[in-house]
C-alpha positions as a Markdown table, in Angstrom:
| # | Residue | x | y | z |
|---|---|---|---|---|
| 1 | Met | -156.4 | -149.5 | -116.1 |
| 2 | Leu | -155.4 | -153.0 | -118.0 |
| 3 | Val | -156.6 | -155.3 | -115.6 |
| 4 | Asp | -158.2 | -159.0 | -116.4 |
| 5 | Thr | -161.2 | -161.1 | -115.2 |
| 6 | Phe | -159.0 | -162.3 | -112.3 |
| 7 | Gly | -158.3 | -159.2 | -110.8 |
| 8 | Arg | -154.7 | -158.7 | -112.2 |
| 9 | Val | -153.7 | -155.3 | -113.3 |
| 10 | Ala | -150.8 | -155.2 | -116.4 |
| 11 | Thr | -148.4 | -152.4 | -115.2 |
| 12 | Asp | -145.1 | -153.9 | -117.0 |
| 13 | Leu | -145.2 | -154.0 | -120.8 |
| 14 | Arg | -142.3 | -155.9 | -122.7 |
| 15 | Val | -141.7 | -154.4 | -126.2 |
| 16 | Ser | -140.2 | -156.5 | -128.6 |
| 17 | Leu | -138.1 | -154.5 | -130.9 |
| 18 | Thr | -137.0 | -156.7 | -133.6 |
| 19 | Asp | -137.2 | -160.8 | -134.0 |
| 20 | Arg | -133.5 | -160.8 | -135.4 |
| 21 | Cys | -130.8 | -161.9 | -133.0 |
| 22 | Asn | -127.1 | -162.1 | -133.7 |
| 23 | Leu | -126.3 | -165.2 | -131.6 |
| 24 | Arg | -128.0 | -168.7 | -132.1 |
| 25 | Cys | -128.6 | -170.0 | -128.6 |
| 26 | Ser | -129.5 | -173.6 | -128.8 |
| 27 | Tyr | -132.2 | -173.6 | -126.1 |
| 28 | Cys | -133.9 | -170.6 | -128.7 |
| 29 | Met | -133.4 | -171.1 | -132.1 |
| 30 | Pro | -131.5 | -173.4 | -134.7 |
| 31 | Pro | -127.9 | -172.6 | -136.1 |
| 32 | Glu | -128.9 | -171.6 | -139.3 |
| 33 | Gly | -131.5 | -169.2 | -137.8 |
| 34 | Leu | -134.8 | -168.4 | -138.8 |
| 35 | Asp | -136.8 | -166.7 | -141.1 |
| 36 | Trp | -137.3 | -163.1 | -140.0 |
| 37 | Leu | -140.3 | -160.8 | -139.8 |
| 38 | Pro | -140.4 | -158.8 | -143.4 |
| 39 | Ser | -139.5 | -155.0 | -142.6 |
| 40 | Pro | -142.5 | -153.6 | -143.8 |
| 41 | Asp | -144.4 | -155.8 | -141.1 |
| 42 | Leu | -142.4 | -154.3 | -138.1 |
| 43 | Leu | -143.9 | -151.4 | -136.3 |
| 44 | Thr | -142.0 | -148.2 | -137.1 |
| 45 | Asp | -140.1 | -146.2 | -134.0 |
| 46 | Asp | -143.0 | -143.6 | -134.0 |
| 47 | Glu | -145.6 | -146.6 | -134.1 |
| 48 | Val | -143.8 | -148.3 | -131.4 |
| 49 | Val | -143.7 | -144.7 | -129.2 |
| 50 | Arg | -147.5 | -144.2 | -129.7 |
| 51 | Leu | -148.6 | -147.7 | -128.7 |
| 52 | Val | -146.2 | -147.4 | -125.8 |
| 53 | Ala | -147.9 | -144.0 | -124.7 |
| 54 | Val | -151.2 | -145.6 | -125.2 |
| 55 | Ala | -150.1 | -148.3 | -122.7 |
| 56 | Val | -148.5 | -145.8 | -120.2 |
| 57 | Gly | -152.1 | -143.6 | -120.6 |
| 58 | Leu | -153.6 | -147.1 | -119.2 |
| 59 | Gly | -151.5 | -147.3 | -116.4 |
| 60 | Val | -148.3 | -149.2 | -117.5 |
| 61 | Arg | -145.7 | -148.0 | -115.3 |
| 62 | Glu | -142.8 | -150.3 | -116.4 |
| 63 | Val | -141.5 | -150.8 | -120.0 |
| 64 | Arg | -138.5 | -153.1 | -121.1 |
| 65 | Phe | -137.4 | -153.3 | -124.6 |
| 66 | Thr | -136.7 | -156.9 | -125.9 |
| 67 | Gly | -136.2 | -159.0 | -129.0 |
| 68 | Gly | -134.4 | -160.9 | -130.6 |
| 69 | Glu | -131.8 | -158.8 | -129.8 |
| 70 | Pro | -133.1 | -155.3 | -129.3 |
| 71 | Leu | -129.7 | -153.6 | -130.1 |
| 72 | Leu | -129.9 | -154.4 | -133.6 |
| 73 | Arg | -132.9 | -152.0 | -133.7 |
| 74 | Lys | -131.2 | -148.8 | -135.3 |
| 75 | Gly | -133.3 | -146.3 | -133.7 |
| 76 | Ile | -133.1 | -147.7 | -130.2 |
| 77 | Val | -131.8 | -144.9 | -128.6 |
| 78 | Asp | -134.3 | -142.4 | -130.0 |
| 79 | Ile | -137.3 | -144.8 | -128.7 |
| 80 | Val | -135.8 | -144.9 | -125.7 |
| 81 | Gln | -135.3 | -140.9 | -125.1 |
| 82 | Arg | -139.0 | -140.9 | -126.5 |
| 83 | Val | -140.2 | -143.4 | -124.2 |
| 84 | Thr | -138.6 | -141.8 | -121.2 |
| 85 | Ser | -140.1 | -138.2 | -121.9 |
| 86 | Leu | -143.6 | -139.8 | -121.6 |
| 87 | Glu | -145.7 | -138.2 | -118.8 |
| 88 | Pro | -146.1 | -139.6 | -116.6 |
| 89 | Arg | -142.4 | -141.3 | -117.2 |
| 90 | Pro | -142.1 | -144.9 | -117.2 |
| 91 | Gln | -139.2 | -147.1 | -115.8 |
| 92 | Val | -137.4 | -148.2 | -119.1 |
| 93 | Ser | -134.8 | -151.3 | -119.1 |
| 94 | Leu | -133.6 | -153.6 | -121.6 |
| 95 | Thr | -132.9 | -157.4 | -121.9 |
| 96 | Thr | -130.3 | -157.7 | -124.0 |
| 97 | Asn | -127.4 | -160.5 | -125.0 |
| 98 | Gly | -124.8 | -158.0 | -124.4 |
| 99 | Ile | -123.2 | -157.7 | -128.0 |
| 100 | Gly | -122.6 | -154.1 | -128.7 |
| 101 | Leu | -123.6 | -152.6 | -125.6 |
| 102 | Ala | -120.3 | -151.5 | -125.1 |
| 103 | Arg | -120.7 | -149.1 | -127.7 |
| 104 | Ile | -124.0 | -148.0 | -126.8 |
| 105 | Ala | -124.4 | -148.0 | -123.2 |
| 106 | Asp | -123.4 | -144.3 | -122.6 |
| 107 | Ala | -125.5 | -143.2 | -125.3 |
| 108 | Leu | -128.6 | -145.4 | -123.7 |
| 109 | Lys | -127.9 | -143.8 | -120.4 |
| 110 | Ala | -127.9 | -140.5 | -121.8 |
| 111 | Ala | -131.5 | -141.5 | -123.3 |
| 112 | Gly | -132.6 | -142.1 | -120.0 |
| 113 | Leu | -132.6 | -146.0 | -119.9 |
| 114 | Asp | -132.7 | -147.1 | -116.2 |
| 115 | Arg | -131.1 | -150.5 | -116.2 |
| 116 | Val | -130.1 | -153.7 | -118.2 |
| 117 | Asn | -130.4 | -157.3 | -118.0 |
| 118 | Val | -128.0 | -159.2 | -119.8 |
| 119 | Ser | -128.1 | -162.6 | -120.8 |
| 120 | Leu | -125.0 | -164.7 | -119.8 |
| 121 | Asp | -124.8 | -168.9 | -119.4 |
| 122 | Thr | -121.6 | -169.5 | -119.0 |
| 123 | Leu | -117.9 | -167.8 | -118.4 |
| 124 | Asp | -116.1 | -170.6 | -120.7 |
| 125 | Arg | -115.3 | -169.4 | -124.2 |
| 126 | Asp | -115.5 | -172.8 | -125.9 |
| 127 | Arg | -119.0 | -173.4 | -124.4 |
| 128 | Phe | -120.1 | -170.4 | -124.9 |
| 129 | Val | -119.1 | -170.8 | -128.8 |
| 130 | Glu | -120.9 | -174.3 | -128.4 |
| 131 | Leu | -124.3 | -172.9 | -127.3 |
| 132 | Ala | -124.6 | -169.7 | -128.8 |
| 133 | Lys | -122.5 | -170.9 | -132.2 |
| 134 | Arg | -120.7 | -167.3 | -132.2 |
| 135 | Asp | -117.4 | -166.8 | -130.7 |
| 136 | Arg | -118.7 | -163.5 | -128.7 |
| 137 | Leu | -118.0 | -164.0 | -125.0 |
| 138 | Ala | -115.7 | -161.2 | -124.6 |
| 139 | Asp | -118.3 | -158.8 | -126.4 |
| 140 | Val | -120.8 | -159.6 | -123.8 |
| 141 | Ile | -118.4 | -159.1 | -121.0 |
| 142 | Ala | -117.2 | -156.0 | -121.9 |
| 143 | Gly | -121.0 | -154.7 | -122.3 |
| 144 | Leu | -121.3 | -155.9 | -118.8 |
| 145 | Glu | -118.7 | -153.6 | -118.0 |
| 146 | Ala | -119.8 | -150.8 | -119.8 |
| 147 | Ala | -123.1 | -150.9 | -118.4 |
| 148 | Ala | -121.9 | -150.8 | -114.9 |
| 149 | Ala | -119.5 | -147.9 | -115.6 |
| 150 | Ala | -122.5 | -146.3 | -117.7 |
| 151 | Gly | -124.5 | -146.3 | -114.4 |
| 152 | Leu | -127.4 | -148.6 | -115.7 |
| 153 | Ala | -127.7 | -150.3 | -112.3 |
| 154 | Pro | -128.8 | -152.6 | -111.1 |
| 155 | Val | -127.0 | -154.6 | -113.5 |
| 156 | Lys | -128.8 | -157.8 | -113.9 |
| 157 | Val | -127.4 | -161.2 | -115.4 |
| 158 | Asn | -129.8 | -164.0 | -116.7 |
| 159 | Ala | -128.8 | -166.9 | -116.9 |
| 160 | Leu | -130.1 | -170.3 | -117.8 |
| 161 | Leu | -128.7 | -173.8 | -116.9 |
| 162 | Met | -129.2 | -177.1 | -119.1 |
| 163 | Arg | -128.7 | -180.4 | -117.6 |
| 164 | Gly | -125.2 | -181.8 | -118.5 |
| 165 | Val | -124.2 | -178.8 | -120.8 |
| 166 | Asn | -123.8 | -176.2 | -118.1 |
| 167 | Asp | -125.2 | -177.0 | -114.7 |
| 168 | Asp | -121.8 | -177.2 | -113.5 |
| 169 | Glu | -121.4 | -173.2 | -113.4 |
| 170 | Ala | -123.9 | -172.5 | -111.0 |
| 171 | Ser | -121.6 | -171.4 | -108.3 |
| 172 | Val | -119.2 | -170.4 | -110.6 |
| 173 | Leu | -121.6 | -167.6 | -112.2 |
| 174 | Leu | -122.6 | -166.4 | -109.0 |
| 175 | Arg | -119.1 | -166.1 | -107.6 |
| 176 | Trp | -118.3 | -164.1 | -110.5 |
| 177 | Cys | -121.1 | -161.8 | -110.4 |
| 178 | Leu | -121.2 | -161.2 | -106.8 |
| 179 | Ala | -117.1 | -159.8 | -107.4 |
| 180 | Arg | -118.3 | -157.6 | -109.9 |
| 181 | Gly | -121.7 | -156.2 | -108.1 |
| 182 | Tyr | -123.9 | -158.0 | -110.8 |
| 183 | Glu | -127.6 | -159.4 | -109.6 |
| 184 | Leu | -127.4 | -163.0 | -111.1 |
| 185 | Arg | -131.1 | -164.5 | -111.6 |
| 186 | Phe | -131.2 | -168.0 | -112.9 |
| 187 | Ile | -134.3 | -168.7 | -115.3 |
| 188 | Glu | -135.8 | -172.5 | -115.8 |
| 189 | His | -135.7 | -173.6 | -119.1 |
| 190 | Met | -139.1 | -172.8 | -120.3 |
| 191 | Pro | -141.0 | -174.5 | -124.1 |
| 192 | Leu | -140.5 | -171.5 | -126.2 |
| 193 | Asp | -137.7 | -172.7 | -128.6 |
| 194 | Ala | -138.1 | -172.7 | -132.3 |
| 195 | Gln | -137.3 | -176.3 | -133.1 |
| 196 | His | -140.2 | -176.9 | -130.4 |
| 197 | Ala | -137.4 | -179.8 | -128.8 |
| 198 | Trp | -138.0 | -178.8 | -125.3 |
| 199 | Asp | -138.0 | -181.5 | -122.7 |
| 200 | Arg | -138.6 | -181.3 | -119.4 |
| 201 | Ser | -135.8 | -184.0 | -118.2 |
| 202 | Ser | -133.3 | -181.6 | -119.4 |
| 203 | Met | -134.4 | -178.8 | -117.4 |
| 204 | Val | -132.6 | -177.9 | -114.4 |
| 205 | Thr | -135.2 | -177.0 | -111.7 |
| 206 | Gly | -135.3 | -174.0 | -109.3 |
| 207 | Glu | -134.6 | -176.3 | -106.1 |
| 208 | Glu | -132.2 | -178.4 | -108.3 |
| 209 | Ile | -130.2 | -174.8 | -108.5 |
| 210 | Leu | -130.4 | -174.0 | -105.3 |
| 211 | Ala | -129.3 | -177.0 | -104.4 |
| 212 | Leu | -126.2 | -176.4 | -106.6 |
| 213 | Leu | -125.5 | -173.2 | -105.0 |
| 214 | Arg | -126.0 | -174.3 | -101.3 |
| 215 | Asn | -122.8 | -176.8 | -101.8 |
| 216 | Asp | -120.8 | -173.3 | -101.4 |
| 217 | Phe | -122.8 | -170.6 | -100.4 |
| 218 | Asp | -125.0 | -169.8 | -97.5 |
| 219 | Leu | -128.5 | -168.9 | -98.8 |
| 220 | Lys | -131.4 | -166.9 | -96.9 |
| 221 | Ala | -134.6 | -166.5 | -98.6 |
| 222 | Glu | -135.7 | -163.1 | -98.6 |
| 223 | Pro | -139.5 | -162.2 | -97.6 |
| 224 | Glu | -142.2 | -162.8 | -100.2 |
| 225 | Ser | -143.3 | -159.4 | -99.2 |
| 226 | Ala | -140.2 | -157.9 | -100.7 |
| 227 | Arg | -141.1 | -159.8 | -104.1 |
| 228 | Gly | -144.2 | -158.5 | -105.1 |
| 229 | Ser | -145.2 | -159.5 | -108.6 |
| 230 | Ala | -141.4 | -159.9 | -109.3 |
| 231 | Pro | -141.0 | -163.2 | -111.1 |
| 232 | Ala | -137.6 | -164.0 | -109.3 |
| 233 | Gln | -138.1 | -165.1 | -105.6 |
| 234 | Thr | -134.3 | -163.8 | -104.1 |
| 235 | Trp | -131.9 | -165.6 | -101.6 |
| 236 | Leu | -129.3 | -163.1 | -99.5 |
| 237 | Val | -125.9 | -164.8 | -100.1 |
| 238 | Asp | -123.5 | -165.7 | -97.2 |
| 239 | Gly | -125.6 | -163.0 | -95.5 |
| 240 | Gly | -125.5 | -160.3 | -97.8 |
| 241 | Pro | -125.7 | -157.7 | -99.1 |
| 242 | Gly | -125.1 | -159.9 | -102.3 |
| 243 | Ser | -128.2 | -161.7 | -103.8 |
| 244 | Val | -129.4 | -164.3 | -106.4 |
| 245 | Gly | -132.6 | -165.1 | -107.8 |
| 246 | Val | -134.3 | -168.0 | -109.1 |
| 247 | Ile | -137.5 | -167.3 | -111.6 |
| 248 | Gly | -138.8 | -170.9 | -111.4 |
| 249 | Ser | -141.6 | -170.1 | -114.4 |
| 250 | Val | -142.2 | -173.6 | -114.8 |
| 251 | Thr | -142.1 | -175.5 | -111.7 |
| 252 | Gln | -143.2 | -172.3 | -109.4 |
| 253 | Pro | -145.2 | -170.2 | -111.8 |
| 254 | Phe | -146.2 | -166.6 | -110.2 |
| 255 | Cys | -149.1 | -166.1 | -112.9 |
| 256 | Gly | -151.2 | -165.4 | -110.2 |
| 257 | Ala | -149.2 | -162.1 | -109.6 |
| 258 | Cys | -148.6 | -161.8 | -112.9 |
| 259 | Asp | -148.5 | -157.8 | -114.2 |
| 260 | Arg | -147.0 | -158.3 | -117.5 |
| 261 | Val | -148.1 | -157.7 | -121.2 |
| 262 | Arg | -146.2 | -158.0 | -124.5 |
| 263 | Leu | -146.2 | -156.5 | -127.7 |
| 264 | Thr | -144.2 | -158.2 | -130.3 |
| 265 | Ala | -142.3 | -156.4 | -133.3 |
| 266 | Asp | -145.0 | -156.6 | -135.7 |
| 267 | Gly | -147.4 | -155.0 | -133.2 |
| 268 | Gln | -149.2 | -157.8 | -132.0 |
| 269 | Val | -150.4 | -158.2 | -128.4 |
| 270 | Arg | -150.1 | -161.0 | -126.5 |
| 271 | Asn | -151.8 | -161.1 | -122.8 |
| 272 | Cys | -149.2 | -164.1 | -121.8 |
| 273 | Leu | -145.9 | -165.7 | -122.7 |
| 274 | Phe | -147.3 | -168.7 | -123.6 |
| 275 | Ala | -150.9 | -167.2 | -125.3 |
| 276 | Thr | -151.9 | -168.8 | -128.6 |
| 277 | Asp | -153.7 | -165.9 | -129.6 |
| 278 | Glu | -153.0 | -162.3 | -130.3 |
| 279 | Thr | -154.4 | -159.0 | -130.7 |
| 280 | Asp | -153.4 | -157.1 | -133.7 |
| 281 | Leu | -152.7 | -153.4 | -133.0 |
| 282 | Arg | -150.5 | -152.9 | -136.0 |
| 283 | Ser | -153.3 | -153.2 | -138.6 |
| 284 | Ala | -155.8 | -150.8 | -136.5 |
| 285 | Leu | -153.0 | -148.6 | -136.3 |
| 286 | Arg | -152.2 | -148.1 | -139.8 |
| 287 | Ser | -155.8 | -148.2 | -140.4 |
| 288 | Gly | -156.1 | -144.9 | -138.6 |
| 289 | Ala | -157.5 | -146.0 | -135.4 |
| 290 | Asp | -157.4 | -143.1 | -132.7 |
| 291 | Asp | -155.7 | -143.4 | -129.4 |
| 292 | Asp | -159.0 | -144.9 | -127.9 |
| 293 | Glu | -159.6 | -147.2 | -130.1 |
| 294 | Leu | -156.2 | -148.3 | -129.5 |
| 295 | Gly | -156.5 | -148.5 | -126.0 |
| 296 | Arg | -159.7 | -150.6 | -126.2 |
| 297 | Leu | -157.9 | -153.3 | -128.1 |
| 298 | Leu | -155.2 | -153.4 | -125.9 |
| 299 | Ala | -157.8 | -153.5 | -122.5 |
| 300 | Gly | -159.8 | -156.3 | -124.4 |
| 301 | Ser | -156.9 | -158.3 | -125.0 |
| 302 | Leu | -155.9 | -158.2 | -121.1 |
| 303 | Leu | -159.7 | -159.3 | -120.3 |
| 304 | Ala | -159.0 | -162.7 | -122.1 |
| 305 | Lys | -155.9 | -163.4 | -120.1 |
| 306 | Lys | -155.8 | -166.8 | -118.3 |
| 307 | Ala | -155.6 | -167.8 | -115.0 |
| 308 | Gly | -152.3 | -169.4 | -115.8 |
| 309 | His | -149.9 | -170.6 | -118.3 |
| 310 | Gly | -150.9 | -174.5 | -118.0 |
| 311 | Ile | -147.6 | -175.7 | -118.9 |
| 312 | Asp | -148.1 | -178.8 | -116.4 |
| 313 | Asp | -151.7 | -179.3 | -118.4 |
| 314 | Pro | -151.7 | -182.3 | -120.3 |
| 315 | Leu | -153.3 | -180.5 | -123.4 |
| 316 | Phe | -150.6 | -177.5 | -123.3 |
| 317 | Leu | -149.6 | -176.4 | -126.3 |
| 318 | Gln | -146.5 | -174.5 | -126.9 |
| 319 | Pro | -146.9 | -171.3 | -128.8 |
| 320 | Val | -146.5 | -171.3 | -132.6 |
| 321 | Arg | -143.7 | -168.3 | -132.0 |
| 322 | Pro | -140.5 | -168.7 | -130.6 |
| 323 | Met | -139.1 | -166.5 | -127.8 |
| 324 | Ser | -137.2 | -164.4 | -130.5 |
| 325 | Ala | -140.3 | -163.3 | -132.3 |
| 326 | Ile | -142.5 | -162.7 | -129.0 |
| 327 | Gly | -140.1 | -161.1 | -126.9 |
| 328 | Gly | -138.9 | -161.7 | -123.4 |
């Protein structure tokens, strides 16, 4: 098993397939973009599948493909098909901005993908352009519709609210998602932007999000026992069956129940989203390490996992790598 010194067992592997993205969301990267990883540094499709297989052999039961924007990875359908063919078969999901999903949703479903999370922070076209620096809202909505039609259920929507920017859309987004059967999850703004410009005062907290929603909806908290190690605390909306989730990563961290480990697009293991150290699997793999050695390196990385992310610690240091390079 992939267990740390606090007894937490990692069963959820987040795999970044690329650091590239076709949006420029202000909370993630600057308008001009970033210097992408050189192609030779990226794991090949075969290397991705092999490292996932090693992790599955050590007890990983869920694999989520992330980016950057994972749909920019040309071999994504084949990677999904090969990972869903592993024994034991892991649950496989995808976090995406939705651009291009309308074109590929059926192929991903046929390859075995179980479900998707799509990022959507606003339903206003002009505001979308302001936030993402691209006029692609219609493509995101089309991607959500295609995912639902393909049976990639439950279709989840991730939204990040920023003070004075889009925090007036909390109820608008929830009402829109409920009408379409999508599960909405609000995520607190975390210090993972490439610009290192994160400011706690601009973050809309989980409690503030709930207060905004309660202006228009009756919310009843679902029992903590139903949450397990999931990051979102959920509430039934107006008696159900629809629900809404809030991921309070900053103000209400769930580090004590964390079951995640991350593999970057260039083959580095991160035992925490906010880790400052990485374990290099790519070099070992390309130097001829067998699966047992790769497994020992992976397990060793988990042993060094800290008790929590420490954002409230005065000595907290934001990771050098931004979210687009780490993978959500």
